[in-house]
C-alpha positions in Angstrom: 0.0 0.0 0.3 1.5 4.0 -1.0 2.3 5.8 2.0 -0.4 8.1 3.5 0.6 12.0 3.0 -1.6 14.2 4.8 -2.1 17.3 3.0 -3.0 20.4 5.3 -4.6 23.0 3.7 -5.6 26.7 6.5 -9.0 27.9 4.7 -9.8 31.5 6.5 -13.3 33.2 4.5 -12.4 32.1 1.1 -15.5 30.7 -0.4 -14.1 31.7 -3.8 -11.9 29.5 -4.9 -11.2 27.1 -1.4 -13.8 24.2 -3.7 -11.3 24.5 -6.9 -8.3 23.5 -4.7 -10.4 21.1 -2.6 -11.7 19.1 -6.0 -8.4 19.3 -7.4 -6.6 17.5 -4.0 -9.3 14.6 -4.1 -9.0 14.5 -8.4 -5.1 13.6 -7.5 -3.4 10.4 -9.0 -1.9 9.6 -6.3 -4.8 8.1 -3.6 -3.5 7.6 0.1 -4.6 11.0 1.0 -5.8 12.0 3.8 -7.1 16.0 3.5 -7.0 18.6 6.6 -9.2 21.8 6.3 -8.4 23.9 9.0 -10.5 26.7 9.5 -9.1 29.6 11.3 -12.4 31.6 12.8 -14.0 32.5 9.6 -17.2 34.7 9.0 -18.6 33.5 5.4 -19.7 30.3 3.7 -15.7 28.8 4.2 -17.3 26.2 7.0 -20.8 25.8 5.2 -17.9 24.6 1.7 -16.5 22.6 4.6 -18.6 20.1 5.7 -20.4 19.5 2.4 -17.0 18.5 1.2 -16.1 16.7 5.2 -19.7 14.6 3.8 -18.7 13.7 0.4 -15.3 12.1 1.2 -14.3 10.6 4.2 -11.2 11.4 4.2 -11.1 14.9 4.5 -11.3 16.2 8.3 -11.9 19.7 9.3 -11.3 21.4 12.1 -12.4 24.6 13.2 -10.8 27.1 15.5 -10.7 30.6 16.5 -8.8 33.3 14.6 -4.6 32.6 14.9 -3.0 33.1 11.4 -1.8 31.5 8.5 0.3 29.6 11.0 -1.0 28.9 13.6 -3.3 26.7 11.5 -0.7 24.5 9.5 0.6 23.9 13.6 -3.1 23.1 14.5 -3.8 20.5 11.3 0.2 19.1 11.8 -0.2 18.5 15.4 -4.0 16.1 13.8 -2.0 14.7 11.3 -0.8 11.2 10.4 0.3 10.6 7.4 3.7 9.9 6.0 4.5 13.1 4.8 2.5 16.2 5.3 1.8 18.8 2.2 0.6 22.2 2.7 -1.2 23.7 0.6 -2.7 27.5 0.5 -6.5 27.8 0.5 -6.6 29.8 -3.5 -4.0 26.8 -4.8 -5.3 24.1 -6.5 -2.9 21.0 -7.9 -2.2 19.3 -11.6 -3.5 15.7 -11.5 0.3 14.4 -11.1 1.2 17.0 -8.7 1.4 14.7 -5.1 2.3 11.7 -7.5 5.6 14.0 -9.3 6.4 15.4 -5.7 6.3 11.5 -4.4 8.3 9.8 -7.2 11.0 12.3 -6.4 11.2 12.5 -3.0 12.0 8.2 -3.0 14.1 8.2 -6.5 16.5 10.9 -4.2 15.6 8.6 -1.1 14.6 12.7 0.1 13.2 14.1 3.1 11.3 17.3 1.5 10.1 17.9 -1.7 9.7 21.1 -3.7 7.4 21.5 -6.6 6.4 23.4 -9.9 4.3 26.7 -9.3 1.7 28.2 -11.7 0.9 32.1 -12.1 -1.7 33.8 -13.2 -2.1 37.6 -14.5 -4.2 39.2 -16.1 -5.6 36.1 -18.0 -2.0 34.2 -19.1 -0.5 31.8 -17.1 3.3 31.9 -16.2 5.0 28.1 -15.3 8.5 28.2 -13.1 9.6 24.7 -13.3 11.3 23.1 -10.4 10.5 19.9 -10.3 
């Protein structure tokens, strides 16, 4: 069985992009994932979005906390993680479907403890890609 990867996503008032972010994680080609959504005291529809996804998929856990910032949210998620590896994603990011598999393969190939992936930026409707694999 593949090793488990815990994907930690700190969320705060991001009803605009959160669905796309979570869906990009759930459609990864690497399947043994634990997704931890850490709501940092959102006041918009973010908690409802988190709960909808939690009800749809058993790999999703949702943690609610008072607003303390993204660092504290990441630490909260880290304390709850049960995976062999940790991946942090921001709530307004999304991943290509093979992103986690590529990072995992690089970790194994290079016997590394940490991997850094690619970054795509969208500015004015144009896409810029910086490949760091």
